[in-house]
C-alpha positions in Angstrom: 84.8 105.3 119.5 86.9 106.6 116.5 90.2 105.2 117.4 92.5 104.9 114.0 96.0 104.7 112.8 97.4 106.6 109.8 100.0 106.1 107.2 101.4 108.0 104.2 102.6 105.5 101.4 104.3 108.0 98.8 106.1 105.2 97.0 105.8 101.5 96.2 107.9 99.1 97.9 110.6 97.3 96.2 110.4 93.7 95.8 113.1 92.9 98.7 111.4 95.5 100.9 107.9 93.6 100.1 109.3 90.3 100.9 110.5 91.6 104.3 107.1 93.0 105.0 105.4 89.9 103.9 108.1 88.0 106.2 107.0 90.1 109.2 103.2 89.9 108.5 103.6 85.9 108.5 105.2 86.4 111.8 102.3 88.7 112.9 99.7 86.3 111.5 101.3 83.4 113.6 101.4 85.2 116.8 98.1 86.9 116.6 96.2 84.0 114.9 93.4 84.2 117.7 92.9 87.8 117.2 93.0 88.8 113.4 91.4 87.4 110.2 93.7 87.4 107.3 91.7 88.5 104.2 94.6 88.6 101.8 93.7 87.4 98.3 97.0 88.8 96.3 100.5 88.8 96.6 100.8 92.3 96.2 98.5 93.3 99.2 98.1 92.5 103.2 94.5 92.6 104.1 93.3 91.7 107.7 90.7 92.6 110.1 89.7 91.7 113.8 87.6 88.4 114.6 84.3 88.2 115.7 82.9 91.1 117.6 86.4 92.8 117.5 86.0 93.9 113.9 86.2 97.2 112.7 87.8 98.6 109.6 89.7 96.4 107.4 93.5 97.2 107.3 94.9 97.2 103.6 98.5 97.6 102.6 99.5 97.5 99.0 102.8 96.9 97.6 102.2 99.6 94.8 101.6 102.9 96.0 98.2 104.8 94.6 98.6 106.9 91.4 95.3 108.1 90.7 93.1 110.2 92.7 89.5 109.6 93.4 88.9 113.1 93.3 90.5 116.5 92.8 92.8 117.6 95.7 92.9 114.1 97.0 95.9 113.0 99.2 96.6 109.7 97.4 99.4 108.7 99.9 97.0 109.1 102.8 95.6 106.0 104.4 93.9 105.0 107.5 92.7 102.2 109.5 89.7 102.5 112.4 90.5 99.9 114.8 88.4 101.2 117.8 91.5 99.9 120.0 90.2 96.3 119.6 92.8 93.8 120.1 93.7 93.5 116.6 95.1 97.3 116.8 98.2 95.6 118.0 98.8 93.7 114.9 98.0 97.0 112.7 100.5 99.1 114.7 103.0 96.3 114.7 103.1 96.2 110.9 103.1 100.1 110.7 106.1 100.5 113.0 108.0 97.9 110.8 107.4 99.5 107.4 108.2 102.8 109.0 111.8 101.7 108.3 110.9 102.3 104.5 110.2 105.8 104.8 106.3 105.6 105.5 105.0 108.0 107.8 102.9 106.8 110.7 100.8 108.0 113.3 97.6 107.1 115.5 95.0 108.8 117.7 96.9 108.4 121.1 
């Protein structure tokens, strides 16, 4: 199955916005500890996947919006994470609905 979540990040998050997002992610990690594997390595990113057999694509949210395209005509604001509706999908969707308040467009295959 190809169930995915989508978001468009057209701008970078401000420092206060990013702090709130990171605080919310800390809450998600606490509540979803048994279903997500935190792979964050840098203060300017949030990276996680499902655990064990419930891994699919890694969710990556960056503080700074992309500014360079990989190919001509690419929508550099477009991001997605395929979760196949595994349990960690709830953590992905929770974080996306949280960042929506900062002007991020979100959608999913539903």
